C-alpha positions as CSV (number, residue, x, y, z in Angstrom):
1,X,-5.4,5.4,25.8
2,X,-8.7,5.1,23.6
3,X,-8.6,5.8,20.0
4,X,-10.3,9.5,19.6
5,X,-13.8,9.3,17.3
6,X,-12.8,8.5,14.1
7,X,-16.3,9.1,12.5
8,X,-15.8,12.7,10.9
9,X,-12.3,11.9,9.8
10,X,-13.8,8.9,8.0
11,X,-16.5,10.5,6.2
12,X,-14.4,13.4,4.9
13,X,-11.6,11.1,4.0
14,X,-13.7,8.9,2.3
15,X,-15.2,12.0,0.1
16,X,-11.6,13.3,-0.4
17,X,-10.6,10.0,-2.0
18,X,-13.4,9.9,-4.1
19,X,-13.0,13.6,-5.6
20,X,-9.1,12.7,-5.6
21,X,-10.2,9.7,-8.1
22,X,-12.1,11.9,-10.2
23,X,-9.2,14.4,-10.6
24,X,-6.9,11.4,-11.4
25,X,-9.1,10.2,-14.1
26,X,-9.1,13.5,-15.7
27,X,-5.5,13.2,-16.1
28,X,-5.6,9.4,-17.1
29,X,-4.7,8.7,-20.7
30,X,-4.3,12.2,-21.6
31,X,-0.5,12.4,-21.6
32,X,0.0,14.2,-18.5
33,X,3.5,16.1,-17.8
34,X,5.9,13.2,-16.2
35,X,9.2,13.7,-15.0
36,X,11.8,12.0,-12.4
37,X,12.2,13.1,-8.9
38,X,15.2,10.7,-8.9
39,X,16.5,8.0,-11.2
40,X,13.7,5.6,-11.5
41,X,11.5,7.6,-9.7
42,X,8.8,8.8,-12.0
43,X,6.0,11.4,-11.2
44,X,3.4,12.8,-13.1
45,X,1.3,16.5,-12.8
46,X,-1.6,14.5,-12.0
47,X,0.2,13.1,-8.5
48,X,1.0,16.8,-7.4
49,X,-2.6,17.9,-8.2
50,X,-3.9,15.1,-6.3
51,X,-1.4,15.3,-3.5
52,X,-2.8,19.1,-3.3
53,X,-6.6,18.2,-3.4
54,X,-6.1,15.8,-0.4
55,X,-3.9,18.2,2.0
56,X,-6.7,20.8,1.1
57,X,-9.6,18.9,2.0
58,X,-8.1,16.7,5.1
59,X,-6.0,19.5,6.9
60,X,-8.5,22.4,5.8
61,X,-10.7,20.5,8.0
62,X,-8.3,18.9,10.4
63,X,-5.6,21.6,10.6
64,X,-4.1,20.1,13.9
65,X,-3.5,16.7,12.4
66,X,0.2,15.7,11.1
67,X,0.8,15.1,7.1
68,X,3.1,12.5,5.6
69,X,2.9,12.1,1.6
70,X,5.1,11.0,-0.9
71,X,4.7,14.2,-3.1
72,X,5.3,16.9,0.1
73,X,7.2,14.6,2.4
74,X,9.4,17.5,3.7
75,X,6.1,18.9,5.2
76,X,5.0,16.1,6.9
77,X,4.5,17.6,10.2
78,X,3.3,21.0,8.9
79,X,0.6,21.2,11.2
80,X,2.8,20.7,14.0
81,X,1.2,17.3,15.2
82,X,3.1,14.8,17.4
83,X,3.7,12.0,15.1
84,X,3.7,9.4,17.9
85,X,0.4,10.4,19.6
86,X,-1.7,12.2,17.3
87,X,-3.2,11.6,13.8
88,X,-1.3,11.6,11.0
89,X,-2.5,11.4,7.6
90,X,-0.3,9.1,5.6
91,X,-0.7,9.4,1.8
92,X,0.4,8.2,-1.7
93,X,-1.3,10.2,-4.3
94,X,-1.0,7.8,-7.0
95,X,0.7,4.3,-5.9
96,X,1.7,2.6,-9.2
97,X,2.7,5.9,-11.2
98,X,4.4,3.8,-13.9
99,X,1.5,2.1,-14.4
100,X,-0.8,5.4,-14.8
101,X,1.9,7.0,-17.2
102,X,1.8,4.0,-18.9
103,X,-2.2,4.1,-19.5
104,X,-2.6,0.8,-17.3
105,X,-5.5,0.7,-15.0
106,X,-3.2,-0.5,-12.0
107,X,-2.9,2.4,-9.8
108,X,-4.4,3.4,-6.7
109,X,-5.0,6.7,-4.5
110,X,-3.9,5.6,-0.9
111,X,-5.1,7.6,2.3
112,X,-4.5,6.2,5.9
113,X,-4.9,7.7,9.3
114,X,-2.3,6.8,11.8
115,X,-2.6,7.1,15.5
116,X,0.1,5.9,17.6
117,X,1.9,3.9,14.9
118,X,-1.1,2.0,14.0
119,X,-3.5,2.6,11.0
120,X,-6.8,3.4,12.3
121,X,-8.5,4.2,8.9
122,X,-7.5,3.1,5.4
123,X,-8.8,3.9,1.8
124,X,-7.5,2.3,-1.4
125,X,-9.2,3.4,-4.6
126,X,-8.5,2.2,-7.9
127,X,-10.8,4.8,-9.9
128,X,-9.9,3.1,-13.5
129,X,-11.4,0.0,-12.3
130,X,-13.8,1.7,-9.9
131,X,-12.8,-0.3,-6.7
132,X,-13.1,1.4,-3.7
133,X,-11.1,-0.3,-0.7
134,X,-11.7,1.0,3.0
135,X,-11.0,-0.2,6.2
136,X,-11.5,1.0,10.1
137,X,-9.7,-0.8,12.7
138,X,-11.8,-3.8,14.1
139,X,-14.6,-2.7,12.0
140,X,-14.1,-5.1,8.7
141,X,-12.9,-4.4,5.1
142,X,-15.0,-3.5,2.4
143,X,-15.0,-2.9,-1.1
144,X,-17.5,-1.0,-3.0
145,X,-19.3,-1.3,0.4
146,X,-19.8,-4.6,0.1
147,X,-17.5,-6.9,2.8
148,X,-14.2,-8.7,1.5
149,X,-12.1,-11.4,2.9
150,X,-9.2,-13.4,2.2
151,X,-9.0,-16.5,0.6
152,X,-8.5,-20.0,2.0
153,X,-5.9,-21.3,-0.1
154,X,-3.3,-22.5,2.5
155,X,-0.1,-24.1,0.6
156,X,2.2,-22.5,-1.8
157,X,1.6,-25.1,-4.3
158,X,-0.8,-23.7,-6.8
159,X,-1.7,-20.3,-5.1
160,X,-2.4,-17.2,-7.2
161,X,0.8,-15.0,-6.4
162,X,1.5,-11.1,-7.2
163,X,5.0,-10.8,-7.4
164,X,8.0,-10.7,-10.1
165,X,9.2,-13.7,-11.6
166,X,12.9,-13.1,-11.1
167,X,12.6,-13.4,-7.1
168,X,11.2,-16.7,-7.5
169,X,13.6,-17.9,-9.9
170,X,16.9,-16.4,-8.1
171,X,19.6,-18.5,-7.7
172,X,20.1,-18.0,-3.9
173,X,16.8,-20.2,-3.0
174,X,18.0,-23.2,-0.9
175,X,15.1,-25.1,-2.5
176,X,12.9,-23.9,-5.6
177,X,9.4,-22.7,-5.2
178,X,6.8,-25.0,-6.1
179,X,4.7,-24.1,-9.3
180,X,2.1,-21.3,-9.1
181,X,0.5,-18.7,-10.9
182,X,2.5,-15.2,-10.9
183,X,0.6,-12.1,-11.8
184,X,2.3,-8.7,-12.0
185,X,0.6,-5.3,-10.8
186,X,2.4,-2.1,-10.3
187,X,1.0,-0.7,-7.4
188,X,2.0,-2.5,-4.3
189,X,-1.3,-1.2,-2.4
190,X,-3.4,-2.6,-5.0
191,X,-1.8,-6.1,-4.6
192,X,-2.4,-6.1,-1.2
193,X,-5.7,-5.4,-1.3
194,X,-6.4,-7.9,-4.1
195,X,-5.4,-10.2,-1.8
196,X,-7.7,-8.9,0.9
197,X,-10.6,-9.4,-1.7
198,X,-9.5,-13.0,-2.4
199,X,-8.8,-12.6,-6.0
200,X,-5.3,-13.8,-5.3
201,X,-3.6,-15.8,-2.6
202,X,-0.6,-14.1,-1.5
203,X,1.8,-10.8,-2.6
204,X,5.6,-11.0,-2.1
205,X,7.8,-8.1,-2.6
206,X,11.2,-8.0,-1.4
207,X,11.8,-4.2,-1.6
208,X,11.4,-1.8,1.5
209,X,8.4,0.3,1.3
210,X,7.4,3.7,2.6
211,X,4.8,4.3,5.0
212,X,2.5,5.8,2.3
213,X,2.8,2.7,0.0
214,X,1.5,0.0,2.5
215,X,0.0,1.9,5.6
216,X,-3.8,1.8,4.1
217,X,-3.6,-1.4,2.2
218,X,-2.1,-3.2,5.4
219,X,-5.4,-2.1,7.4
220,X,-7.8,-3.4,4.8
221,X,-6.0,-6.7,4.5
222,X,-5.7,-7.0,8.3
223,X,-9.6,-6.4,8.7
224,X,-10.2,-8.9,5.8
225,X,-8.6,-11.5,8.0
226,X,-4.7,-11.7,6.3
227,X,-1.7,-10.7,7.5
228,X,1.1,-8.5,5.9
229,X,4.5,-8.6,7.5
230,X,7.9,-8.2,6.5
231,X,10.2,-11.3,5.7
232,X,10.8,-12.2,9.0
233,X,7.5,-12.0,10.0
234,X,7.5,-8.7,11.9
235,X,4.4,-6.7,11.8
236,X,4.9,-3.0,10.9
237,X,4.5,0.0,12.9
238,X,4.0,3.4,11.1
239,X,5.6,6.3,13.0
240,X,4.1,9.0,10.3
241,X,7.9,10.3,9.8
242,X,8.2,8.5,6.3
243,X,10.4,5.7,7.6
244,X,10.7,2.2,5.5
245,X,9.1,-0.7,6.3
246,X,11.1,-4.0,5.2
247,X,9.4,-5.6,2.3
248,X,6.1,-7.2,2.2
249,X,4.7,-10.5,2.7
250,X,0.9,-10.5,2.3
251,X,-1.6,-13.6,2.8
252,X,-4.2,-15.4,4.7
253,X,-2.6,-16.2,8.5
254,X,-1.5,-19.8,7.6
255,X,0.0,-19.2,4.1
256,X,1.7,-16.5,5.5
257,X,3.6,-18.3,7.9
258,X,4.6,-20.6,5.2
259,X,5.8,-17.6,3.2
260,X,7.7,-16.5,6.2
261,X,9.4,-19.9,6.6
262,X,10.2,-20.1,3.0
263,X,12.1,-16.9,3.3
264,X,14.3,-18.5,5.7
265,X,15.7,-20.3,2.6
266,X,16.6,-17.5,0.7
267,X,20.4,-16.6,1.3
268,X,21.3,-13.4,-1.1
269,X,24.9,-12.9,-1.3
270,X,24.4,-9.3,-3.7
271,X,26.8,-6.5,-3.8
272,X,25.9,-3.8,-1.7
273,X,24.6,-1.3,-4.8
274,X,22.9,-4.3,-6.7
275,X,19.3,-4.3,-7.6
276,X,17.0,-6.4,-5.2
277,X,15.0,-8.8,-7.5
278,X,11.1,-8.8,-7.0
279,X,11.2,-4.7,-7.0
280,X,8.3,-2.4,-7.6
């Protein structure tokens, strides 16, 4: 079945994400109200305001589309759309809320449009850095309207890695990792698009990610020539129902396959309730 026309949805979403970025910056470094939805799961009044704005802008024009957002997850099918066959907007109002609260410019607004399990449009916007990443399936990826591509570094040694130091030093690796540069950025979506732009060579995160965390960034990376899968090498399918996809290995195709093979050497014997290394 051919994908329905995306032009109008792309134009509306692009404008809505820009407006959401301006709203985010009105709260940034202004000590917004914050609280925890659950233990170690912060949210701010900015997250809620951005969620409401995007919902108004997108469902106001496309009321029959589905809706899945981190901040209104229980209303994910408010429009009655079929989450498998129809369009579903998958939203993270602020990915990297901890960074936002800490006044660090490493947060993003993520909007994806999913159809039949695959992302058709993806927008990842860091308003603090004025970096607007976007992609449409089979049409390439851009940052601030300039085409972007993954880098060509294809060995683990010496690569620029985004992740957490404790994961690479974990005692359950059969063989140690080679030496490389490790950087930390709170937003998983931002990490993935930085790989897409070639700023970094790879991104690894062992924690399962929700659809809203990675759906938009996954398409940007794919259209920039990269690959993002779980640690077993399986691609994602976004159902529009809030399921989790198992972890993130993102890089150019050659390096990504080497990451998958490297993870065959990981043999954790972690207690059931213990924290997984390499978290968000």
